[in-house]
C-alpha positions in Angstrom: -47.8 -73.8 51.5 -49.3 -77.3 51.4 -47.2 -80.4 50.7 -48.5 -82.1 47.7 -47.4 -79.8 45.2 -47.8 -82.7 42.6 -51.8 -81.3 42.3 -49.8 -78.1 40.7 -48.5 -80.8 37.8 -51.1 -80.2 35.1 -50.3 -75.7 35.6 -46.6 -76.3 35.3 -46.8 -78.2 31.8 -49.3 -75.4 30.9 -46.9 -72.6 31.9 -44.0 -74.8 30.0 -45.3 -74.8 27.0 -46.2 -70.9 26.9 -42.4 -70.3 28.3 -41.2 -69.6 24.4 -41.5 -66.4 23.0 -42.5 -67.6 19.6 -45.8 -69.2 21.3 -46.7 -66.4 23.4 -46.8 -64.2 20.3 -48.9 -67.3 18.4 -51.5 -67.0 21.3 -51.5 -63.3 22.0 -51.5 -63.0 18.1 -54.5 -64.8 18.1 -56.1 -63.5 20.7 -56.1 -60.7 18.4 -57.4 -61.9 15.3 -59.0 -65.0 16.6 -58.1 -67.2 13.9 -55.3 -67.1 11.7 -53.7 -69.5 9.1 -50.0 -71.4 8.9 -49.1 -68.6 6.0 -50.3 -65.7 7.7 -48.4 -66.9 11.0 -45.3 -67.8 8.6 -45.2 -64.2 7.5 -45.6 -62.3 10.5 -43.2 -64.3 12.3 -40.2 -64.1 9.6 -39.5 -68.1 11.0 -39.7 -71.3 8.9 -42.5 -73.2 8.3 -41.4 -76.4 10.0 -40.6 -74.4 13.2 -43.7 -73.1 13.3 -45.3 -76.7 12.8 -43.5 -77.6 16.0 -44.4 -75.1 18.0 -48.3 -75.6 16.5 -48.4 -78.9 17.5 -47.3 -78.2 21.5 -49.9 -76.4 21.7 -52.0 -78.4 19.9 -51.2 -81.5 22.0 -51.6 -79.0 25.5 -55.2 -78.3 24.0 -54.1 -74.3 24.3 -54.7 -74.2 20.2 -57.2 -76.0 17.9 -57.5 -75.8 14.0 -60.1 -76.3 11.8 -59.4 -77.4 8.3 -60.9 -74.8 5.8 -60.6 -76.6 2.3 -56.4 -76.6 1.6 -55.4 -74.6 4.7 -56.0 -74.9 8.9 -57.5 -71.9 10.4 -56.0 -72.1 14.1 -57.8 -70.2 17.5 -57.4 -70.8 21.1 -59.5 -73.5 22.7 -58.4 -73.1 26.4 -60.2 -70.3 28.1 -57.7 -70.5 30.9 -55.0 -69.6 28.6 -57.0 -66.9 26.9 -57.1 -64.9 30.1 -53.7 -65.7 31.2 -52.4 -63.9 28.0 -55.1 -61.2 28.0 -53.7 -60.5 31.5 -49.8 -60.8 30.5 -50.6 -58.1 28.0 -52.8 -55.8 28.5 -50.3 -53.3 29.0 -48.2 -54.4 25.5 -50.7 -53.4 23.1 
């Protein structure tokens, strides 16, 4: 074990962002669909749009997801390969 635990700060921050059931569900859903818009996510999750927007904001700020505008809607996808691999590993027996 090393005394310099600060080198783990970036990973710990990413895990904090992922450590919410709604955000895990969003990421897992994006793994299955590839891309998804807010309306579809809101229908699937059954949460208010404002709550969903807050979760998406945290995921975007952490550079876990990216949104691409298509007319009036934004389609989100996972842009962090480490997160993709982690979530695939965590949910490999859940499907």
